[in-house]
C-alpha positions as CSV (number, residue, x, y, z in Angstrom):
1,X,0.0,0.0,0.0
2,X,1.2,3.6,-0.7
3,X,2.5,5.4,2.3
4,X,0.3,8.1,3.8
5,X,1.0,11.8,4.3
6,X,-0.8,12.8,7.5
7,X,-1.3,15.8,9.7
8,X,-2.1,15.0,13.3
9,X,-3.4,17.9,15.4
10,X,-3.1,17.5,19.2
11,X,-3.1,19.8,22.2
12,X,-1.0,17.4,24.2
13,X,2.0,15.4,23.3
14,X,5.1,13.9,25.0
15,X,7.0,14.9,27.1
16,X,3.7,15.9,28.7
17,X,2.5,13.1,31.0
18,X,-1.0,11.9,30.5
19,X,-2.8,9.0,28.8
20,X,-3.7,11.0,25.6
21,X,-0.1,12.3,25.1
22,X,1.3,8.8,25.6
23,X,-1.2,7.2,23.2
24,X,-0.6,9.7,20.5
25,X,3.1,9.5,20.9
26,X,2.9,5.7,20.5
27,X,0.7,6.0,17.4
28,X,2.9,8.6,15.7
29,X,5.9,6.4,16.4
30,X,4.2,3.4,14.9
31,X,3.1,5.3,11.8
32,X,6.6,6.6,11.2
33,X,8.1,3.2,11.8
34,X,5.7,1.9,9.1
35,X,7.0,4.4,6.6
36,X,4.3,7.1,6.7
37,X,4.9,10.8,6.8
38,X,3.5,12.5,9.9
39,X,3.4,16.2,10.5
40,X,2.4,17.2,14.1
41,X,0.4,20.4,14.8
42,X,0.5,21.2,18.5
43,X,0.8,24.1,21.0
44,X,4.2,25.3,22.2
45,X,4.8,23.5,25.5
46,X,7.3,25.9,27.0
47,X,9.4,29.0,26.2
48,X,12.2,27.0,24.5
49,X,10.0,24.6,22.6
50,X,10.6,24.7,18.9
51,X,9.5,22.6,15.8
52,X,11.0,19.1,15.8
53,X,12.2,17.5,12.6
54,X,10.4,14.2,12.2
55,X,12.5,11.1,11.7
56,X,10.9,10.4,8.4
57,X,11.8,13.7,6.8
58,X,14.6,16.3,6.8
59,X,12.3,18.9,5.1
60,X,9.0,18.9,6.9
61,X,8.8,20.3,10.4
62,X,6.1,20.0,13.1
63,X,4.0,23.1,13.3
64,X,4.2,24.5,16.8
65,X,1.6,27.2,17.6
66,X,0.9,29.5,20.5
67,X,-0.9,28.0,23.5
68,X,-2.1,28.9,27.0
69,X,-2.1,26.9,30.3
70,X,-5.1,24.7,30.8
71,X,-6.9,25.7,34.1
72,X,-6.5,23.0,36.7
73,X,-3.9,21.0,34.7
74,X,-0.5,22.4,35.5
75,X,2.0,21.7,32.7
76,X,-0.7,21.2,30.0
77,X,-1.7,23.8,27.4
78,X,-4.5,24.4,25.0
79,X,-4.0,25.7,21.5
80,X,-5.6,28.9,20.1
81,X,-7.7,28.9,16.9
82,X,-5.5,28.8,13.9
83,X,-7.7,28.1,10.8
84,X,-5.9,30.7,8.6
85,X,-2.5,29.4,9.5
86,X,-3.5,25.7,9.0
87,X,-5.2,26.5,5.6
88,X,-2.0,28.1,4.4
89,X,0.2,25.2,5.6
90,X,-2.0,22.5,4.1
91,X,-2.4,24.4,0.8
92,X,1.4,24.4,0.6
93,X,1.8,20.8,1.6
94,X,-1.6,19.0,1.3
95,X,-1.9,15.9,3.6
96,X,-3.8,12.8,2.6
97,X,-5.8,13.2,5.8
98,X,-6.0,15.2,9.0
99,X,-6.5,13.5,12.4
100,X,-7.6,15.7,15.2
101,X,-6.9,14.3,18.7
102,X,-8.3,17.0,21.0
103,X,-11.5,19.1,21.0
104,X,-10.1,22.4,22.1
105,X,-9.9,25.7,20.0
106,X,-7.0,24.4,18.0
107,X,-8.8,21.1,17.3
108,X,-12.0,22.9,16.2
109,X,-10.1,25.2,13.8
110,X,-8.2,22.2,12.4
111,X,-11.5,20.5,11.6
112,X,-12.8,23.7,10.0
113,X,-9.6,24.1,7.9
114,X,-9.6,20.5,6.7
115,X,-13.2,20.7,5.7
116,X,-12.8,24.0,3.9
117,X,-9.9,22.4,1.8
118,X,-11.8,19.2,1.2
119,X,-9.2,17.1,3.1
120,X,-10.6,14.0,4.9
121,X,-10.6,14.6,8.6
122,X,-11.0,12.2,11.5
123,X,-11.1,12.7,15.2
124,X,-10.3,10.9,18.4
125,X,-12.6,10.7,21.5
126,X,-10.1,10.4,24.4
127,X,-11.6,12.3,27.3
128,X,-15.0,12.5,28.9
129,X,-14.7,16.2,29.6
130,X,-18.5,16.5,30.2
131,X,-18.1,14.1,33.2
132,X,-15.3,16.2,34.6
133,X,-17.5,19.3,35.2
134,X,-19.4,17.9,38.1
135,X,-16.2,17.2,40.0
136,X,-15.2,20.8,39.9
137,X,-18.5,22.3,41.1
138,X,-19.8,23.0,37.5
139,X,-22.2,20.1,37.0
140,X,-24.6,22.5,35.4
141,X,-22.2,22.7,32.5
142,X,-22.2,19.0,31.7
143,X,-25.1,19.1,29.1
144,X,-23.4,22.0,27.3
145,X,-20.0,20.3,27.2
146,X,-21.5,17.0,26.1
147,X,-23.4,18.8,23.3
148,X,-20.2,20.6,22.2
149,X,-18.2,17.3,22.1
150,X,-20.9,15.6,20.0
151,X,-21.1,18.5,17.6
152,X,-17.4,18.5,17.2
153,X,-17.2,14.8,16.3
154,X,-20.2,15.0,13.9
155,X,-18.1,17.3,11.7
156,X,-15.5,14.6,11.1
157,X,-15.6,11.6,8.8
158,X,-14.8,9.1,11.6
159,X,-14.5,9.2,15.4
160,X,-11.9,6.8,16.8
161,X,-12.6,5.4,20.3
162,X,-10.8,2.8,22.4
163,X,-13.6,0.5,23.5
164,X,-16.7,-1.3,22.1
165,X,-18.8,0.1,25.0
166,X,-17.9,3.7,24.2
167,X,-18.5,3.1,20.5
168,X,-22.0,1.8,21.3
169,X,-22.7,4.7,23.6
170,X,-21.7,7.3,21.0
171,X,-23.5,5.6,18.2
172,X,-26.6,5.4,20.5
173,X,-26.4,9.2,20.8
174,X,-26.6,9.6,17.0
175,X,-22.8,9.9,16.2
176,X,-22.1,8.1,13.0
177,X,-18.7,6.8,11.8
178,X,-17.5,5.6,15.2
179,X,-14.6,3.2,14.9
180,X,-12.9,1.2,17.6
181,X,-9.1,1.3,17.5
182,X,-8.1,0.2,21.0
183,X,-5.0,0.8,23.0
184,X,-1.7,-1.1,23.4
185,X,0.6,-1.8,26.3
186,X,4.4,-2.4,26.3
187,X,4.7,-5.8,27.9
188,X,8.5,-5.6,27.8
189,X,8.5,-2.4,29.8
190,X,5.6,-3.3,32.2
191,X,7.0,-6.7,33.4
192,X,6.6,-8.4,36.8
193,X,10.3,-9.3,36.5
194,X,11.0,-5.7,37.5
195,X,9.7,-6.3,41.0
196,X,12.2,-4.7,43.5
197,X,12.5,-5.8,47.1
198,X,14.7,-2.7,47.7
199,X,11.9,-0.4,46.6
200,X,9.4,-2.3,48.7
201,X,11.7,-1.8,51.7
202,X,11.7,1.9,50.9
203,X,8.0,1.8,51.2
204,X,8.3,0.2,54.6
205,X,7.2,-3.2,53.6
206,X,8.7,-6.5,54.7
207,X,8.2,-10.1,53.4
208,X,4.6,-10.7,52.5
209,X,3.4,-7.3,53.4
210,X,0.9,-5.9,50.9
211,X,1.6,-3.0,48.6
212,X,-1.6,-1.4,47.3
213,X,-1.1,0.9,44.3
214,X,-2.8,3.8,42.6
215,X,-1.3,5.3,39.5
216,X,-2.9,8.4,37.9
217,X,-3.7,12.0,38.3
218,X,-4.3,12.9,42.0
219,X,-7.6,14.8,41.2
220,X,-11.3,14.8,42.1
221,X,-12.4,13.4,38.7
222,X,-10.4,10.2,39.4
223,X,-12.7,9.3,42.4
224,X,-9.6,8.9,44.5
225,X,-11.5,9.2,47.7
226,X,-13.0,5.7,47.1
227,X,-9.5,4.2,46.7
228,X,-8.6,5.6,50.1
229,X,-11.7,4.1,51.7
230,X,-11.0,0.7,50.1
231,X,-7.4,0.8,51.4
232,X,-8.8,1.4,54.9
233,X,-10.9,-1.7,54.6
234,X,-7.8,-3.7,53.4
235,X,-5.9,-2.6,56.5
236,X,-8.5,-4.3,58.7
237,X,-7.3,-7.7,57.4
238,X,-3.7,-6.7,56.4
239,X,-2.5,-4.1,59.0
240,X,1.0,-4.1,57.5
241,X,-0.3,-3.0,54.1
242,X,0.9,0.3,52.6
243,X,-0.8,2.5,50.1
244,X,1.4,3.8,47.3
245,X,0.1,6.7,45.1
246,X,2.0,7.5,41.9
247,X,1.2,10.7,40.1
248,X,0.6,14.3,40.7
249,X,-2.4,16.7,40.6
250,X,-4.3,19.4,42.5
251,X,-5.2,17.2,45.5
252,X,-1.7,15.8,46.2
253,X,-0.5,18.4,48.7
254,X,-3.8,18.3,50.7
255,X,-3.8,14.5,50.7
256,X,-0.2,14.2,51.8
257,X,-1.1,16.4,54.9
258,X,-4.2,14.4,55.6
259,X,-2.7,10.9,55.1
260,X,1.0,11.1,56.2
261,X,1.2,7.3,56.5
262,X,0.6,6.8,52.7
263,X,3.5,7.0,50.3
264,X,3.2,9.7,47.7
265,X,5.7,8.8,45.0
266,X,5.0,11.7,42.6
267,X,5.2,11.4,38.9
268,X,7.2,8.4,37.6
269,X,8.2,7.6,34.1
270,X,9.7,4.7,32.0
271,X,11.5,1.9,33.9
272,X,11.0,3.7,37.2
273,X,7.2,3.7,36.7
274,X,7.3,0.0,35.6
275,X,9.3,-0.9,38.7
276,X,6.7,0.8,40.9
277,X,3.9,-1.3,39.2
278,X,5.8,-4.5,39.5
279,X,6.7,-4.0,43.1
280,X,3.0,-3.7,44.1
281,X,0.4,-6.4,44.7
282,X,-3.0,-4.8,44.2
283,X,-4.0,-2.0,41.8
284,X,-7.0,0.1,42.8
285,X,-8.6,2.2,40.1
286,X,-12.0,3.7,41.0
287,X,-12.3,6.3,38.2
288,X,-15.6,6.5,36.4
289,X,-14.6,9.3,33.9
290,X,-12.2,7.3,31.7
291,X,-12.7,6.6,28.0
292,X,-10.0,3.9,28.5
293,X,-7.5,4.2,31.3
294,X,-4.1,3.0,30.0
295,X,-3.0,2.4,33.6
296,X,-5.3,-0.6,33.8
297,X,-3.4,-2.4,31.1
298,X,-0.1,-1.4,32.5
299,X,-1.1,-2.8,35.9
300,X,-2.3,-6.0,34.3
301,X,0.9,-6.4,32.2
302,X,2.8,-6.0,35.5
303,X,0.8,-9.0,36.9
304,X,-1.2,-7.0,39.5
305,X,-4.7,-7.8,40.6
306,X,-6.8,-4.9,39.4
307,X,-9.9,-3.8,41.3
308,X,-11.9,-1.4,39.1
309,X,-15.4,-0.5,38.0
310,X,-16.7,-2.4,35.0
311,X,-16.1,0.4,32.5
312,X,-13.5,1.6,30.0
313,X,-10.4,-0.7,29.8
314,X,-11.6,-2.8,32.8
315,X,-14.8,-3.7,31.0
316,X,-12.9,-4.5,27.8
317,X,-10.0,-6.5,29.4
318,X,-11.1,-8.0,32.7
319,X,-13.4,-11.0,33.3
320,X,-14.5,-10.6,36.9
321,X,-12.9,-13.3,39.1
322,X,-10.8,-14.7,36.2
323,X,-8.0,-12.0,35.7
324,X,-9.1,-9.3,38.1
325,X,-12.1,-7.8,39.8
326,X,-14.7,-5.6,38.2
327,X,-17.6,-3.9,40.0
328,X,-20.9,-2.5,38.8
329,X,-20.2,1.2,38.1
330,X,-21.1,3.4,41.0
331,X,-21.4,0.6,43.6
332,X,-18.9,2.0,46.1
333,X,-19.6,-0.6,48.8
334,X,-19.0,-3.5,46.4
335,X,-15.8,-1.9,45.3
336,X,-14.6,-1.7,48.9
337,X,-15.7,-5.2,49.7
338,X,-13.9,-6.6,46.6
339,X,-10.7,-4.9,47.5
340,X,-10.8,-6.2,51.0
341,X,-11.6,-9.7,49.9
342,X,-8.8,-10.1,47.4
343,X,-6.3,-8.7,49.9
344,X,-6.9,-11.6,52.2
345,X,-5.8,-14.3,49.9
346,X,-2.3,-14.1,48.7
347,X,-2.5,-17.2,46.5
348,X,-5.6,-15.9,44.7
349,X,-3.8,-12.5,44.2
350,X,-1.0,-14.3,42.4
351,X,-3.2,-16.3,40.2
352,X,-5.3,-13.3,39.2
353,X,-2.2,-11.3,38.5
354,X,-0.6,-14.1,36.3
355,X,-3.8,-14.4,34.3
356,X,-4.0,-10.6,33.9
357,X,-0.6,-10.5,32.3
358,X,-1.5,-13.4,30.0
359,X,-4.6,-11.6,28.9
360,X,-2.9,-8.4,27.6
361,X,-0.1,-10.2,25.8
362,X,-1.6,-9.5,22.4
363,X,-2.4,-5.9,23.0
364,X,0.7,-4.5,21.2
365,X,1.1,-0.9,20.1
366,X,2.2,-2.2,16.7
367,X,-1.3,-3.8,16.2
368,X,-3.0,-0.7,17.3
369,X,-1.0,1.5,14.9
370,X,-2.0,-0.8,12.0
371,X,-5.7,-0.5,13.0
372,X,-5.3,3.3,13.3
373,X,-3.8,3.3,9.8
374,X,-6.7,1.2,8.4
375,X,-9.3,3.6,9.7
376,X,-7.5,6.6,8.2
377,X,-7.3,4.8,4.8
378,X,-11.0,4.1,5.0
379,X,-11.7,7.8,5.5
380,X,-9.5,8.7,2.6
381,X,-11.1,6.1,0.3
382,X,-14.6,7.3,1.2
383,X,-13.6,10.8,0.3
384,X,-12.0,9.8,-3.0
């Protein structure tokens, strides 16, 4: 097949640390590895940020545009509208397709620019921003935000989502062209062989003591209070257990003061992050705002027993009682009880963890990149 010439517009990208940035970074890497040309359009991340020359070309640069900090998300930015600039760039070098990752001002103007030039445009549905509003005292905005998101994606030829459940939900709301692409996990990086007794000792654990892990943004929309309550229930049966929280966010400082016995590891990356996963025993993930939740697959690849609500990645990847525990969404008491129950049986923990790792073995980023490419080719062929 002929190689593609693509423009990918995103308001977050590595080295920013979040699930969307990581996912898009992996997809771009996969596309370039397969010989395709990819030109990124993104906001400038800091004062010294400059266009980066892609590996597949010494001529075409990423297009880096002005941006402003995203309220409540330190270190992240949103792009300003740039339709005129994008039209000029894409007239000079016309891509085969434009893929828009985020629904901010830059993303909206990218869709408008592509449509005005007759370039096939697709979009990704990565974040349930409408659900976030109620966690920040703005629940009254939820219908407005939801309507905006649906309007945004109706203007694109295809909307890429990570799970069958989300695809069915959006299709049920009248959104056509929804395609499931999925998410991958690096099983060589996230490997139980990285388990470190030295790190566990730093956490204050000895022998068979239990390490209970949370990885993610330390923020209200992650429902992190439920994880804290579940850990309290675990301590009734395993008093030597320790709660390890990896990540940063607006609630971290307050929680560190309120829970000084818990270990707040901050943001961790690469092998360091993988070692933190592998050195734990149980992974608690109580979020109900995810479209996927890459951390779920990372924990499973690390052979942890995951306790999560039956939504997003957990609904897609976990069979309750076979390779983890999933709970009916919103049933907080059942979530707490499930966490306390699995913590009592070390042998069951090990079996669930081993099966979890086995179940994600085929979820490679290479396969996801090929699926992503197939959806873009479909959009291009429909437009031809």
